[in-house]
C-alpha angles and dihedrals in degrees: 000000000000129000123340118260106227121196129172143189122207112267108253127235112249090220093083135050116244110272135176091279096057089040090054094063092043092049091050090052091048092055092052092047092049093045094053092048086051087054089055099256127138106245135199113195117185133191133151151135134295105218109167133076142080094285093058092046090052094049092050093048090051089057095044092247138120115256089243092052090049092050092046088052095050103040095072090059088066098043088047094050091048090052091049092053093048093246111176100205114161095212138013114207125200117198089221091065118108090233091062096042092052094053093044089055092044091049095048090046089055093052092047091052091051091053096249094119127061140163122254140131125275120212118175150075121323131184110212093194094057096028088229136140113225139194120229088244089059094056119103111211087338094305139100111289092218107043101015094231125135115271130223128229106229132186122186145129111273141169112241134210115224093240093154090062090064100042095100094046094050091047091050092049091052093047093048093044107044090177092060097082116033147227100034094239089058092046090055089051091052096048091047088052094051091045091058087063132266124239123209112274124241107231104177139054131201100180093084136019106220101110144065110300117238107249093223096044113022095186086072123069122203117267102255097238094051091050098039093057088060091068086085090067100027092061089057098049103258108189092006104065111017093181094055093042095052092045089060109027132115103056115236093210134017103190110198139159113259092248091070098040095109092059091052101038099037115021097032096052089047091052090050092048090051090053092046093244129141115259122244113268097235139005112197120193113200126197133261126264121227123196116234089336096310129104111251113257139156091229091057090047090225101119107132120207122206092233094068093050094044090052088059104034105023127241097286093043087057093045094048097049097051092046095044104039101054136052101235097227093048137070115263138195120225113216127177088213093057090044092054091045095051091044095053097037102038106023106028096033111025100034108017096044093047091053091047094048095050098045090046090055094047090049091048101040102029105026092250094300126130105248127220110278097226125193114325123244131204093278090051094050090052089054092049092049092049092051093049091050089047093059091055094044091052090058091054094046093051094046086064090036102238104157095170093052092049091053091044090057094046087051090053086057091050088052088052089052091050091051089048090057092047096048095041092047101199090190088064095046089051089061092061113066091197091064098059093121091052089052091050091051094048094048092046091052091048090053095044091049089054090049090056091045089053091052095049095046094048096096090053102035108018098169095050091044094054091049092051090046092054095040095056090055108266111152095187111080117252089235088073095053121109137196131268094006097056092049092063108120119253102034095122104101117234111236094037117134121247128207124213097202128169126310111291092214114015109211117255115220101182116096118219115240117263110260 
């Protein structure tokens, strides 16, 4: 089967409920995981929750709960949301699990033994909300540059990681491997940041106790960001099962929001270098999502959860919109108006209506049975060539990854199928008894085109894909299909029974109110 394709999301802080921003990263990782399974690769897809740190401890204290009880209450919101969105993760790691703590302690012990960790005192600015140490030059009007909140001046004894020792090595790796940090604009930010000079990184705290104790000095707990990054190796048994670890590591993709890129593209590579481990192949930082032009915030009351949108538009309506509307590397603006527009135009009309038209005609003219394909004509050959080119293009688009471009090209093919129906006019052929073979050929090609559409949308819209696959008459489950073999033209068996079924995407007539 070859090497394992390993894709990760960040692990999400248990202080907040899942929202469309956290779901965006997870959804992108899910598409990559599903696509590589479709290509026949073994896949390991990891997500999880980040449950330690001062912010979690404070949130629990405010609610009169222990930090562990608070984390135990919050983690199911994430697992439940991923189940709702049909996310196919292979594992869900929580940093309060023993398997993670053991690896974190093993890792930090290894760095201590190699001389890359030392005891000193930290004095400087600290943002509790982002759990990040900041230089005076990084502050914006005296506040955190990322979240805008006030920062605290802290002074305490800490252990430090010799980050400065690895600055040159990390920079050289980024320059020699342009694909390592993506997109390019983010890579340039990272290299500029390193070139300004890296200070050694504080990696322990003594001012609170909610964290993993340092094995060599238990009055210290690990700095949450140092420890959290280790989830990517603790989930695959680093130090416990070398054979499993080496079969999965390094990660193919770390998908992250742009606000945590420096941790993943600077500190994490240095930590791995210090431990003598290979670096991940790619770190991709996507943009932020705003809501109706405003940054999401609790104070504005505009935080949007996936559940409310799924209730209205269905799981695949939700998945399609977020993958189609935005360019993954750029910021994007969520709007209920654009969601409704895409749903009605592209899902209800372009795809849903095409499926309904074709299956209705097969039901009416051929008693719901897949007809014989017959000899292809010029129009059919065009469809075949387009589908073949689409398979190759999908590979390129998802290597980027450019989810919106991949879906745009699939929809061009759906438009071509709609034009084929209009030009071939099966309803006219059905009126002429002498043209039965032509009718068979046209209906077969419509069904076969839909079969290929269902195959290619399966990483993006798995539920819809499976329904179309079954309705056009495929007995073998879609789960067993593989690219490129299953995209070969003509694999829909004549004589199979089709199913009309209900509308895939019932049109919505109500317009959302303007914001």
